[in-house]
C-alpha positions in Angstrom: 7.6 -15.1 -8.6 5.0 -14.6 -11.3 5.1 -13.0 -14.7 3.6 -9.9 -13.1 6.5 -9.6 -10.6 8.9 -9.8 -13.5 7.1 -7.1 -15.4 6.9 -4.9 -12.3 10.7 -5.3 -11.8 11.3 -4.4 -15.4 9.1 -1.3 -15.1 11.1 -0.1 -12.1 14.5 -0.8 -13.8 13.5 0.8 -17.1 12.2 3.9 -15.3 15.5 4.3 -13.4 17.3 4.0 -16.7 15.0 6.6 -18.2 13.8 4.2 -20.8 10.3 5.6 -20.6 8.9 3.6 -23.5 9.6 0.3 -21.9 8.8 1.6 -18.4 5.4 2.6 -19.6 4.9 -0.7 -21.4 5.7 -3.0 -18.4 3.9 -0.9 -15.8 0.7 -0.7 -17.9 1.0 -4.5 -18.6 0.8 -5.1 -14.9 -2.1 -2.7 -14.5 -4.1 -4.2 -17.4 -4.0 -7.7 -16.0 -6.7 -6.7 -13.5 -5.1 -9.0 -11.0 -4.8 -6.2 -8.5 -6.9 -3.2 -7.5 -6.2 0.2 -5.9 -7.6 0.7 -2.4 -9.9 3.7 -1.9 -10.4 3.8 1.9 -8.1 4.3 4.9 -9.1 1.1 6.7 -8.2 -1.0 3.7 -4.9 0.7 3.3 -4.1 0.2 7.0 -5.1 -3.4 6.8 -2.7 -4.0 3.9 0.3 -2.5 5.6 -0.6 -4.2 8.9 -1.2 -7.7 7.6 1.1 -7.6 4.6 -1.5 -8.7 2.1 -4.2 -7.0 0.0 -5.4 -6.2 -3.5 -2.5 -3.9 -4.2 0.3 -6.3 -3.3 2.1 -7.8 -6.3 5.0 -9.4 -4.3 5.7 -9.7 -0.6 8.7 -11.5 0.9 7.9 -14.4 3.2 8.1 -13.8 7.0 7.2 -15.8 10.1 7.7 -15.7 13.8 10.8 -17.8 13.4 12.0 -16.0 10.3 11.3 -12.4 11.0 11.9 -9.6 8.6 14.3 -7.0 9.9 11.9 -4.5 8.4 9.5 -2.5 10.6 8.8 0.8 12.3 10.0 0.6 15.9 12.3 3.5 15.2 9.3 5.7 14.3 7.1 4.7 17.2 9.0 2.9 19.9 6.0 2.2 22.1 8.1 0.2 24.5 5.2 -1.4 26.4 2.6 -1.5 23.6 0.1 0.4 25.8 0.0 3.6 23.7 1.3 5.7 26.7 5.1 5.6 26.3 6.1 6.6 22.8 9.9 7.3 22.5 10.6 7.5 18.7 14.1 7.9 17.3 12.7 9.7 14.3 9.5 11.6 13.5 8.0 13.0 10.3 8.7 16.6 9.6 6.0 19.2 9.1 7.2 19.5 5.5 6.1 15.9 4.9 2.8 16.2 6.9 1.8 19.2 4.9 1.9 17.1 1.7 -1.2 15.2 2.9 -4.6 16.9 2.7 -7.2 15.9 5.3 -9.2 14.1 2.5 -6.1 11.9 1.7 -6.7 8.4 3.0 -3.0 8.0 3.4 -2.8 10.6 6.1 -4.8 8.4 8.5 -3.1 5.2 7.2 0.5 6.3 7.4 0.5 8.6 10.5 -1.2 8.9 13.9 -1.4 11.7 16.3 -0.5 11.1 19.9 -2.6 12.3 22.9 -1.3 14.9 25.3 1.7 13.9 27.4 2.4 10.4 26.1 5.3 11.1 23.8 8.9 11.7 24.8 11.5 13.3 22.6 15.2 13.6 23.6 14.2 12.9 27.2 11.5 15.6 27.4 7.9 14.7 27.9 5.6 16.5 25.5 2.5 18.2 26.7 0.9 18.7 23.3 0.1 16.1 20.6 2.5 15.2 17.8 2.3 13.1 14.6 4.3 9.9 14.4 4.9 7.7 11.4 2.9 4.5 11.5 2.8 3.0 8.0 4.2 -0.3 9.3 2.4 -0.9 12.7 3.6 -4.5 13.0 1.8 -7.6 11.8 0.1 -9.4 14.7 0.9 -12.7 13.1 4.6 -11.9 13.5 4.4 -10.9 17.1 6.7 -13.1 19.1 5.7 -12.1 22.6 2.0 -11.8 23.5 1.0 -8.3 24.3 4.2 -6.7 23.1 4.5 -5.3 19.6 7.8 -5.9 17.8 6.7 -3.7 14.9 7.8 -6.4 12.4 6.3 -6.4 8.9 7.1 -8.4 5.8 8.6 -6.4 2.9 6.1 -5.6 0.3 8.5 -5.3 -2.7 6.0 -4.4 -5.4 2.6 -2.7 -5.1 0.1 -1.7 -7.8 0.3 2.1 -7.0 4.0 2.1 -8.0 3.0 0.8 -11.4 0.5 3.7 -11.8 3.3 6.2 -10.8 5.7 4.6 -13.2 3.2 4.8 -16.0 2.3 8.4 -15.0 6.0 9.5 -15.0 6.8 7.8 -18.2 3.7 9.1 -19.8 4.5 12.7 -18.7 7.9 12.1 -20.4 6.2 11.4 -23.7 5.7 7.6 -23.6 1.9 7.6 -23.2 -1.1 8.9 -21.2 0.5 9.9 -17.9 -2.4 12.1 -16.9 -5.0 9.4 -16.6 -2.8 7.1 -14.5 -1.8 9.9 -12.1 -5.3 11.0 -11.7 -6.7 7.5 -11.2 -4.3 7.0 -8.2 -5.0 10.5 -6.8 -8.8 10.0 -6.9 -8.5 6.5 -5.2 -6.5 8.2 -2.4 -9.1 10.9 -1.9 -7.6 13.8 -4.0 -9.0 15.7 -6.9 -7.9 15.1 -10.4 -5.5 17.6 -12.0 -6.4 19.0 -15.4 -2.8 19.4 -16.7 -0.4 17.5 -14.3 3.3 18.4 -14.4 6.4 16.6 -13.2 6.2 18.6 -10.0 2.7 17.1 -9.4 4.1 13.6 -10.1 7.0 14.0 -7.8 4.8 15.1 -4.9 2.4 12.2 -5.5 5.2 9.7 -5.6 6.6 11.0 -2.3 3.1 10.8 -0.7 2.5 7.3 -1.9 5.9 5.6 -1.6 7.3 7.3 1.5 9.6 5.0 3.5 9.5 2.2 0.9 13.1 2.6 -0.1 12.7 4.5 -3.4 13.5 8.1 -2.5 17.2 8.2 -3.1 16.8 6.6 -6.5 14.0 9.1 -7.3 16.2 12.1 -6.5 19.1 10.7 -8.6 16.8 10.0 -11.5 15.3 13.5 -11.4 18.6 15.3 -10.7 16.9 16.9 -7.6 18.6 18.2 -4.5 17.7 16.7 -1.1 16.3 19.8 0.4 16.1 21.2 4.0 12.9 20.4 5.8 10.8 22.2 8.5 10.4 20.1 11.7 7.2 19.7 13.7 6.8 21.8 16.8 5.2 20.9 20.2 5.4 21.9 23.8 7.0 20.5 26.9 6.3 21.6 30.5 8.6 24.6 30.0 6.8 25.9 26.8 7.3 25.6 23.1 10.2 23.7 21.6 11.2 22.4 18.2 10.9 18.7 17.9 13.9 17.7 15.8 17.5 16.6 15.9 19.5 19.9 15.9 22.3 20.3 13.5 23.5 20.5 9.9 23.3 16.8 9.4 19.6 16.5 10.2 16.7 18.7 9.1 19.1 21.3 7.8 21.0 19.0 5.5 20.9 19.8 1.8 22.6 17.5 -0.6 22.9 18.0 -4.4 22.8 15.2 -6.8 26.4 14.4 -7.8 27.5 14.5 -4.1 29.4 11.4 -3.3 26.9 10.6 -0.5 24.3 9.6 -3.1 26.3 6.5 -3.6 26.8 4.4 -0.5 30.2 3.1 0.5 31.2 -0.5 0.1 30.9 -1.9 3.7 34.2 -2.4 5.6 33.3 -6.1 6.3 32.9 -6.7 2.5 36.3 -5.2 1.9 37.8 -7.2 4.7 36.3 -10.4 3.3 37.6 -9.7 -0.2 40.9 -7.8 -0.4 40.5 -7.3 -4.1 38.0 -4.5 -3.2 40.6 -2.7 -1.0 41.5 -0.2 -3.7 38.0 0.0 -5.1 36.0 2.0 -2.5 33.4 4.3 -4.0 34.6 7.9 -4.5 34.5 10.2 -1.5 34.6 7.4 1.1 37.6 6.0 2.9 38.1 2.4 4.0 
């Protein structure tokens, strides 16, 4: 754990506390060390997320074949035989998410891939048209425990340089400094045009594009006071014609949750309460033991 890691942690915590002055200070301190550099090409971005190392990584947890991380993307790909012909994902990106990425955005190629015809199965139905799957964590070959079979295991990259740019940008837009330059530097490295007068809406979209599936989203929504909005699913075709590709129901793509809802705070796990009976009457509001 280096001084840079400590500064990155402070920047993240101060941002969540809405202490924008200190968030800006610590985020820019990390940036100004010049120990890290933003990646400007899709191959470099894919390599970093594949091999868990690169110029953007500030801190990554240790992992090995005998000490695997539980972190990975099998639920987003589920290519059972690692041949690229048998995708059975549990979850897929919505069209709402995909529409955030312009074709010029290097993250579109690095974070997603499009299947070929007829090689993806959703809810027991074989698709006859291509569909986009999430592939930000394709599995590190050095963590592959069975030759020829992906386990989709990646080490957790806890802090990356782009987050520091986003923290500096958000804090800057809140009055702590020059948020515009930090936001536009990140955008241009990712293949997007600079914005003359960026707003918080621009910052929120950029943060979602960059940090998707890195564990920050619920904290972002709580900090911003934003509702978790309904989303539009992708569509594709099976042998019987067009079909929506999504889990049907109010608890899936139709779910809308306002900040302040008890579900924004997770319950204390039952096994923790069982292990410590002093917690029995202290379950978080809205949840039952």
